[in-house]
N, C-alpha and C positions, 0 to 999 in steps of 0.2 A: 756250245756257245751260240751257234746259229739258231738252235731251237729256243734258247732263252731269249734271244733278241726277237724272234718271231712272237714268243709269248708276250714279251713286253710291248711289242708293237700292237699286238692284238688287244691287250688290256687298254693301251692308250687309245686305240680306235674305239673300243667299247665305251670308255669313259667320255671321250669327246662326243661320241654319238649320244650318250645319255645326257651329257650337258646340253648338247644341241636340242634334244627332244624336250628337256626340261625348260630350256630358254624359250622354245617355240610355244610350249604349253602355257608358260607364264605370260608371254606376250599376248597370246590369244585370250587368256583369262582376263588380263588387264584391260584389253580392248572391250571384251564383253561386259566387264564390270563398269567400264566407263560409259558404254552405251546404256546399260541398265540404269546407272545412276542419273544420267542425263534425261533418260525417258521418265524415270520416276519424278525427278524434280519438275519437269515440264508438265506431266500429267497432274501431279499434286497441286501445282499452282493453278492450272486451268480448272481442276475440279473444285478447288477452294473458292476461286472467283465465281464460278458458276453457282455453287451452293449459296454463296453470300448474296448473289444477285437474285436467286430464287427466293431466299428468305425475305429480302427486301420486297419482292413482288407479292408474296403471300401476306406480309404484314401490312403493306400499304393498300392492297386491294380487298383482302378477305374480311371475315367477320370481326377481326380486331381493328380493321382500318376503314376504308372507304364505305363498304357496305354497312358496317356498324354505324358510322356517323350519318350516312345518307338515310337509313331507315329510322334512326333515332330522331332526325330532324322531321321526317314525315309524321312521326308519332307525337313529338314534344314541341315542335316549332321553335326550337332554341337555336338562335343564330350561331352559337358556339359550334354546334354540330355541322352546320352548313359550311362554316369557314374551314373546319377540320376536313370535311369531305373534299373541299377544293384543293387543299394541300395534298391530300391522299391521291387525287386524280393525277396531279402533276408528278408526284413521286412514282406512281404506277407507270406512267408514260416513260419516264426516264429509265426505270428498271427494265421495261420491255425493250427500249432502244439498246441498253447495254447488253441484254441477253442476246439480241440479234447480232451483235458484233462478234460473238463466239462462232466457231464452226458448228452449225446445228444440222441435225438430221431432218428428213422430210416430216417425220412425226413431230419433232419439236417445232418446226416451222408452222405446221397446222395448228398445234396447241397455242402458239403465240398469236397466230391470226385469229383464233377463236377468242382469246383474251382481248385482243385489240378491238375486235368487232363489238364485243359486249361492253368494253369501256367506252366506245364511241356512243353506244345507245344510252349508257348511264350519263354521259356528258350532256347529251341533249336534254335528258330529264333534269339533270343538275342545273343547266342553264335556265330551264323553265322555272324551277323552284327559286332560283336567284333573282329572276326578273319579274316575278309576280307577287302581288299581295294575296296571301292565301289564308288569312285569319278566319274567314267565314267558311272555308271548305272543311268538311268533316274528314277525319282520319281515313275512313274507308274509301271515300270518294277520291281523296288525294292519292291514296295508295294505288287505287285502280288506274289513275292517270299516269303515274310515274313508274308503274311496275315494269320490271325488265326480267325476261327469262335468262338467268345467268347459269343455267345447267351446263351449257357448252363451255363456259369459262372455267367452272370448277372441275369439269372433266379434263380440260386442258391443264390445270394445275396438277391434277392427279397424274396425268400422263408425264408431265415434266418431272414430277417427283420420282415416278417409277423409272424413267430413263436415266435420271441421275444415279439411282441405286444400281441399275444395270451397268452404267459406265464405271462406277466405283468397283463393282465386282469384276468387270472385265480388266480394269487396271490391275487389281489384286491378282487375278489369274495370270496376267502377262508377267508381272513381277515374280510371282511364284514359279512360273516356267523358267524365267531367266535365272532364278536362284537355283533351281534344280539342275540346269545346265552347268552353272558354276560349280555346284557340288561334284558333278561328274568329272569336271576338269581337275578339281582338287584331289579326288581319289586317284586319277591317273598320275598326277604329279607325285603324290605320296609313294605309289608303287615304284615309280621310276627312281625316285630319290633313295629309297631303301636299297635299291640295287646299285646305285652309284656312289653317293656320299651323304653323310648325315649333316653336312655343313649347310645344306639348303633349307634347314629347318626355319631359319629366320625369314626365308621367302614365304614359306607356308604361313608363318605367324602373321606376316604382313597381309597376305591374301585373306586370312581368316578375319582380320580386323576390317577389311573392306566388306566382307560378307556380313559381319556384324553391323556395319554401318547401313547396309542395305536393309537388313532386318529391322533396324531402328527406324529407318525411313518408312517401312511398311507399317510399323506400329504407330507412327505419327499420323499416317493417313487414317488408320483404323480409329484412333482416338479423336480425330478431327471431325468425324461424322457427327452431326448434331442430334441424331437419334440413337436409341439403343441398338447396337450391332452385335449379334451373337452368332457364333459358328458352332454347329453341333455335328456329331458323327451320325452314322446310319441308324444308331439306336437311340438318338435323341439326347445323348450325353453332351453337355456343354464343354467345348474344348478351347474356345477363344471368346473374348468379349471386350468391349471398350469401356471407358470410364463412365459413359452416360448410362450404361446398363446397370452399374452399381448404384448410380444416383436415382434412377427411376424406381428400381425394385427395393432398394434399401438393404441389399445383402452385401457382405464384404466379398473381396475377390476370392478368398479361401472358401467361402460358403458356395459361391457360384461354381467353382471348379468341381464341386462334388454333387452338382444338381443336374437334372434333365430339363428340357424345354417344358415338359408337362408340369414340373414343379412350380412353374411361374404362372399357372393357370388355376382358376377355381376348380375345386374337387369334382364338381358335377360334370364338367366338360372334358376332363383330362383323357378319359378313355377314347371318346369320340375324336378328340384332337390327335391322339396318338395314331389312330387308324388313318385319318386324313393325311397326317404328316408322312407316314410310311408309304402311302400310295403316291403322294406328291414327290417324295424323294426318288422313287423308282422311275418317275417320268422324265427326270433330268430337264426341267424347264424353269422358267422364272414367271412369277405372277404375284398379284396381290390376293391374299386370302380373304374370303368373304366378298361382299359387294355393297352397293350403296344402301341396300335395304336390310342387310344383316350385320349388325354391329358385333365386333369381337371385343373381348375383355381379357384382362390379365389381373394378377393378384400380387400385391406387395408383401414384403416380409411381415408387416404389421397386420395383415389380414384384409386390408382395404382392397376392394375390387374396383377397377377403373376401366373405361373404354379405351381401345387402342386401334390404330391402323397398323396392319402387318403386311410386309412384302417378303416373299420367300423365294430363294433361288437355290439351285443345286449345282454341284460341280464335282469332278473327280480329282482326288488328291491321294497320292501314295497308294494307289489301287483300291481306294475306298471312296464310296460316295459320301459327300458331306453337304450340309445345307447351311446357307447364310440367311439369317433372319434380321430384317430391319423393322424395328418397332417404334411407333410414335404415340406418346400419351396425348389423347385428344379430349380429355375431360373438360378443359376450359372451353374448347370449341363447341362441344355438345351443350355445355351450360349456356353459352351465348346464343346458340340456336334456339334453345328452349325459351330464353328470355325474349327473343325477338318474336316468337310465336305466341306470347302470353296474352291473356285477356286484359282489357283496359283497366280493370280495378286492382286485381291481385298480382298482375304481371306473371301469373302462372300459365302453363299451357292450357289452351281451351279444350272443350269437349272434342272438337274436330281434330285438333293436334293429338289428343290422347288416343283417339280411335286409330290414327295412323301409327302411333307408337305401339299400341296393342297388336295391331295386325302384323307389324314388323317382328314383334316378340314371338307371336305364334309361329311365323315362318322360321325364325332362328331356332326356336325350341324344337320344332319338328325336324329340322336339318341335323341338329347335334344331339337329339334325344335327351333333352333336359326339361325341367319344370320351371314354372313361375307362378307367383300368387298375385292376387289383386284384392285391394280393400277399399271400401267406400266409407268415408267419415262424414257424419251428419251432425251439425251443431244442434243440440237439444234446445227446444223451446225458442227457436230463433224468431218465429213469426210473432210471438207475444212480445218479444223485445222490440221489434219494429213498431208494433202497435203502441207500446207503452212509451217509447221515446220518439225517435223519428228515423227516417231512412238514412240520413247522413250518419247517425250513430251506428246503424246497422252496417253501413259500408265500412266504417272505421273498424268495427269488430271483425268483419270478414278479412280486411287487410291484416289485422293483428294476428288472427288465427292462422292465416295463410303463411305469414312470416314465421310464426312459431313452428308450424308443421315443416316448413322448408328447412329450418335449422335443426330439425329433429330426425329427419329421414337420413338414410345412408346416401353416399355419393352416387352409388349405382342405381338407386331408386329414382323413379320419375313421378313427381307430384304435380297434379293439375286440378283445375276447377271443373267439376263434372256438370253441376247444375245448381244454381242458387247457392244454398248454404252447404252443398255437398262437395267434398274433395275426394279425388281418386288417387290412390298410390299404387303404382306398378312396381312389383318387386322381382326383378330377374334373378334366376338361379336360386330361388327361395321356395322351399316346401312349406307345407301348412304349419309345421311347428315353428319355423323361423318367422313366418308371417304373424303368428299369434304373439310371439315375444315382442315384435316390433309394434304391433297394434296396442299392446298393453303399455309400452313406453309412451306412445303418442297419447293414449287416453289419460295417463297419469300426468304428462306434461301440461295438457290443457286444463285438467282439473286443478292443478296447483298454480296456474298462471292467471293473475288478475288482468282484466282487459279494461275497456273504456268505462268511465263512471264508477270504478271500483267493483264492477260486476265480476262474478266468477262463473264461468261457463263450463259445460261438460259436452262431450261428444259421444255419440254411439257409433260403433264401428261394425260393419258387416264385411266378412272376408271369405275367400275361397281359394283353393289351389286349382288352377285351370287344368282341365282335362284335354289332352290332345285329340280326344275323340269328338269333342264338341265342334260343331260346324260354324257357329256364329259367336264371336267374342262379345259383341254388343248385347246379345241376348243373355249371355252369362253375366254381364255387368248389371243388366236390368234385374236379374234375379236377386242381386244383392240388395236391391231397394225394398224388397218385400218385407223383411223384418223391420226395417227402418220406418216404413210408412205405417206399420201396424202398432208401433210401440206406444205405450201409455206412459204418463209421467213417472210411475213407479218402476219403469223399465229403462229410464234414462241412464247414461253413463255406464254402458256395458258393451260387451263384445259378443257378436253372433258369428258362428262358423256355419257357412252354407255348403251343404253337400249336393252334388249333382248326380 
């Protein structure tokens, strides 16, 4: 009897101890989940407000806002642009003030100071434009008077964007760490409950719902990012992505789950990117891929290649290194930059701008070991057209042909006016065969297109695939002019392939 009582007392003590342990673990887990949830809500709100303020700042100041209207006024002298620029200045100042109200790092403060300083310079130039009659001043002279070096401001915007990405990743890592701790507590509770009583199952269910709520919150943050956000494992296989990624690339969620990061890039640069990614992942750091002179590009499901900004960070998860990729489609920004650097007649990039694009493409191609092609399009018999009609008709024909070519090249191509009636097309990631196909499409489009006074024109095109062994890209372009300058009337409307 005494032995039975001792056994009963021992069992009771064990049960009470188990209950006490379970209760302590539950309370601890409840407290941790409360802290995690409060932290997530606070960080999510701050991150959301910060990103919204950053978006307002880029829209009111960048190429779609003040700078766009300011430079358009200098070119066109339309008061509509000046008024819009004034509104953009005020919106930019308000956005800067709101951003400074957040808790900011020294790097953010320096970036904001650079933006403020550049904005003050622009405001002085804006005041000059608003208070003077400038109808007799040429575009070039006025541009020289009001030109502002905004390099530091755009570098500040890039720094702010990168810091926002880093902050989001840090928040995600903290939430992930909190969830990992919560998982450990759940496992401890399960083991203890199996030894004590099955009745505590409802407690576990409740805690699991809390964990699910935390995961849901993390997914909300993931999908709230305005850029494509992709997580990949050490082999480049896509493991997580947000809704914006499916919108940008055109793939369904099921399709992305079976793909790698390299599947989202043009075929010519996949292997080079894979090697860079593996090297970067091993370094466990955060950075923006590429630089201001080396454009990166991606490929949509429909085959369209488009320019992007990419930020990449690495972290450790479940004993495996993973990467988080933030990708932004910058095609519209690039198109605006080209428009603002265009020549006065066709609005296409000038020879000077084209040389800069060509030099950048040479650097990028050498870095990732890929090819590109260049073609020179010359309007046949253009000099006789000017002599027969007048120069105004010639200008109208140049504008018409420029618009036709602009609507016929691919989004990734760069079209510009090289000299007189010559137009240059830069074709990134394109070998000789692809360039010949595009040249034939352009030649045919011009041949079938009626222009001013019912005329039907033709173009002759000289093209080449650039060799990375060549030292001077401008010399390579000049070699394309040789067959065009020697052509006779019976050689109009044809394509030459120039070998080096």
